[in-house]
C-alpha positions, -999 to 999 in steps of 0.1 A, spaced: -575 117 -38 -562 149 -53 -527 154 -39 -532 190 -38 -563 188 -17 -548 166 8 -519 190 11 -541 221 15 -562 202 40 -533 192 61 -518 227 60 -551 242 71 -554 219 101 -518 225 110 -522 263 109 -556 262 128 -547 235 154 -513 253 159 -529 288 164 -555 275 187 -530 259 209 -511 292 213 -540 303 233 -546 270 252 -509 269 265 -512 302 282 -547 297 294 -539 264 312 -509 278 328 -521 312 338 -555 300 353 -534 279 377 -512 308 386 -543 330 392 -561 304 413 -529 299 435 -525 337 439 -562 341 449 -557 314 475 -530 334 489 -549 366 487 -581 351 503 -561 338 533 -538 368 538 -564 395 530 -535 419 519 -543 444 491 -510 437 473 -519 400 468 -554 410 456 -539 435 432 -518 406 416 -549 385 413 -566 411 394 -538 420 371 -528 386 360 -564 375 360 -572 402 335 -545 389 313 -560 354 316 -595 364 307 -584 383 275 -565 353 263 -593 329 272 -619 351 255 -600 352 221 -590 316 224 -627 306 227 -633 321 193 -603 303 177 -616 270 191 -651 275 177 -636 284 142 -613 253 142 -643 230 149 -659 237 114 -629 222 94 -636 186 108 -671 185 90 -658 203 61 -624 190 53 -622 158 71 -655 140 67 -638 106 63 -623 108 96 -656 116 113 -675 89 93 -648 62 101 -639 70 137 -668 95 148 -683 67 170 -651 70 192 -640 106 188 -673 121 189 -681 110 224 -648 126 237 -652 158 217 -688 162 229 -677 157 265 -651 183 260 -675 208 245 -698 204 275 -670 209 299 -654 238 281 -684 258 269 -708 252 298 -692 243 330 -659 263 325 -675 293 310 -703 293 336 -680 294 365 -656 319 349 -684 342 344 -692 340 382 -655 345 388 -653 376 366 -687 392 379 -687 380 413 -660 403 428 -676 421 458 -707 400 453 -698 365 462 -686 355 495 -646 353 492 -645 317 498 -672 311 472 -653 334 447 -622 313 454 -640 281 447 -652 296 413 -617 302 400 -605 265 411 -635 250 393 -625 270 361 -590 257 365 -600 220 371 -626 221 342 -598 236 319 -576 207 328 -607 182 320 -611 199 286 -576 194 278 -578 159 289 -608 150 267 -592 166 237 -560 145 243 -582 115 247 -592 120 211 -556 127 200 -543 97 219 -566 74 200 -554 88 167 -517 82 176 -524 48 196 -558 33 187 -571 10 217 -604 1 229 -621 -5 195 -638 -29 172 -646 -28 136 -682 -31 124 -691 -27 87 -660 -8 80 -665 17 109 -647 19 143 -668 13 173 -659 20 208 -655 -13 225 -636 -5 257 -641 30 271 -616 24 300 -589 15 277 -596 47 256 -596 68 287 -566 54 302 -545 52 269 -510 58 276 -506 82 245 -533 103 259 -521 104 296 -484 109 288 -495 139 264 -516 152 292 -489 155 316 -465 169 289 -492 197 280 -499 206 316 -462 210 325 -457 228 292 -485 252 300 -472 261 334 -438 267 317 -455 290 294 -472 310 320 -440 311 340 -419 326 311 -448 350 304 -450 362 339 -413 366 341 -411 384 307 -440 408 317 -423 417 351 -390 422 335 -403 447 311 -417 469 338 -385 465 361 -364 474 331 -383 505 327 -380 514 363 -417 510 370 -429 526 403 -446 492 408 -411 477 416 -424 457 444 -453 443 425 -434 433 395 -402 421 418 -427 393 433 -443 385 399 -408 381 384 -398 355 412 -430 337 409 -426 332 372 -390 321 375 -395 297 405 -425 282 386 -408 277 354 -379 253 367 -400 226 381 -426 229 353 -396 225 327 -385 193 346 -418 179 348 -423 186 309 -388 168 303 -398 137 322 -431 132 303 -415 139 270 -386 114 278 -411 87 288 -431 94 254 -398 92 235 -393 59 250 -426 45 240 -422 55 204 -403 21 196 -435 3 207 -462 27 195 -449 42 164 -416 27 155 -412 45 122 -414 77 138 -387 67 161 -365 55 133 -371 86 111 -361 108 141 -330 88 147 -321 87 113 -315 49 111 -317 41 74 -316 4 79 -344 4 104 -365 27 82 -361 4 51 -371 -27 73 -402 -12 86 -411 1 53 -410 -35 40 -431 -48 70 -457 -21 65 -461 -26 29 -465 -64 34 -491 -57 61 -511 -29 46 -503 -32 9 -480 -10 -13 -474 26 -6 -449 49 12 -451 47 50 -421 69 58 -432 103 72 -414 135 61 -381 134 75 -379 174 72 -408 179 93 -404 151 118 -366 154 125 -370 193 123 -398 195 148 -382 172 171 -348 191 169 -364 225 173 -383 212 205 -351 199 219 -329 230 212 -357 251 227 -359 230 258 -319 232 262 -322 270 259 -350 273 285 -332 248 308 -301 270 310 -324 301 315 -345 285 343 -314 272 362 -294 306 359 -329 324 367 -333 305 398 -300 314 412 -302 350 401 -339 355 417 -323 346 451 -308 381 452 -332 410 456 -307 436 441 -303 415 408 -341 411 405 -344 449 405 -313 461 389 -298 433 365 -312 450 334 -294 427 309 -312 396 327 -345 418 322 -340 419 285 -332 381 282 -364 374 301 -383 395 278 -369 378 248 -373 345 262 -412 347 262 -416 329 227 -394 300 236 -423 278 254 -446 284 225 -419 275 200 -410 243 219 -446 233 222 -457 239 186 -427 220 172 -433 192 195 -468 190 182 -453 191 146 -431 161 156 -459 144 171 -483 148 143 -462 146 112 -444 117 125 -475 94 123 -480 100 86 -494 86 64 -519 77 92 -545 99 105 -555 69 129 -524 50 132 -524 17 114 -563 20 107 -571 49 86 -548 68 61 -549 106 59 -556 106 21 -588 86 28 -600 109 57 -601 141 36 -633 151 23 -640 150 -16 -633 187 -24 -621 206 -53 -587 224 -51 -604 258 -56 -627 250 -26 -598 240 -3 -578 271 -14 -606 296 -4 -611 276 27 -575 278 37 -573 315 28 -604 322 50 -592 302 80 -557 315 78 -570 352 76 -593 347 107 -567 331 128 -541 356 120 -564 385 129 -572 367 161 -535 359 170 -528 397 163 -559 411 182 -549 388 213 -512 399 212 -522 436 210 -548 433 239 -523 413 262 -495 439 253 -517 468 259 -528 457 293 -496 442 303 -478 478 296 -505 496 317 -496 474 347 -518 468 377 -542 498 373 -572 503 398 -598 496 371 -611 466 350 -612 432 367 -624 433 402 -627 469 405 -652 478 430 -677 501 414 -700 506 444 -707 542 454 -690 539 488 -658 526 471 -653 551 444 -617 560 457 -586 542 447 -578 510 465 -547 509 487 -516 502 468 -487 484 480 -476 515 502 -507 507 524 -503 471 530 -485 478 563 -451 490 576 -427 489 547 -401 461 549 -366 471 560 -335 462 540 -314 434 553 -283 457 557 -277 480 586 -295 516 586 -276 536 561 -285 568 582 -305 598 573 -285 606 540 -304 576 525 -338 593 529 -334 613 498 -319 586 478 -283 598 484 -255 577 500 -221 587 512 -206 580 478 -225 599 450 -256 617 438 -292 605 439 -301 575 419 -327 571 392 -332 536 403 -364 534 423 -350 502 440 -321 524 453 -347 549 468 -367 524 484 -359 496 508 -356 462 493 -388 440 498 -386 407 517 -403 378 503 
């Protein structure tokens, strides 16, 4: 195998898989948030709750739509650049990937369409059921992908016939610890990504003194209070995975820990078992990915703990502009942690594509260097454009705020007028402090001129 072809194929897969996962992380997290928000809105019947569903639901739909395209594009490289993998392990991987395709592109997409176009057409409980089915099928889709990935990292439930891997024990494959632990870790990370995203978008509007101060104050607190438990859950699943490395992939554990003597011993054992070769993964990628993941986790931990405390004070939520800036700047942290985690997981099992069974160099298609360079250029360009398009669309809609158009807008003739905003949800909540007197009616207190802060002129909401 030409080493340049191998390196280019690995780089192409890393860029496309990592690029696709940027969409998956936010999609899995946001759909859960939207489903929970709609449950509350369906029960309460309050217009403010419905507006939150539509705003965050619109952002979810944008991210989902562009993410589907990246998933379709990524599939092509399996048959083109990794024919050895599909030939050797296709009998096992093909089943889980096929089920994932059915779940994602038929069930999930069908019910998402019902949810998008079913506003004011479906019964409110049927409409709520649609978004929960979308959320559950999104989880199933992630699970089936991780079943395939779990087999690559810790192959179980197989037998070998004529040089090909054959599914022997489906239950063992479906309950593979490598897949189940990764599934819990990914779901927790997705909720963490959604929490930081909600808090960052809300902080942007509060920093700019948006008139939708109540809407984004509630959204910010939801994002903050979601992030903390999600971070803890991700840490638990990640810690268990670290503990299993010494059993499943001892070489990865030794490289990350920097144990030179252990690395030399494992290298000798693997050479005796599988023949001469270099069985030590790249220390830079393995240790680098793991360290970046842990550093990102530490930063998010401090932000989450401090955020939970700060979010308990309403004045801080609306007026602490430095905290708003920090929340906006922290939006990329979950993405950085999850991508670096995948780098650690995948690069650390090298030189194996199926650990202990199939080497990466044997899984690559027999292609020329020029073909792989052209393929890499095309894939990288397409993914870069899709990532930029998604970022632009998300930023554009997020800046507009909860406008009364787009997702869920009632276009029936008798409902042409604007829907009631937060000021029509009922009596405005009164502040917890004593009545300041008539001087507060125009934003003036007894100590100074009118304030430009909308939260000064409006009573602080109760949550």
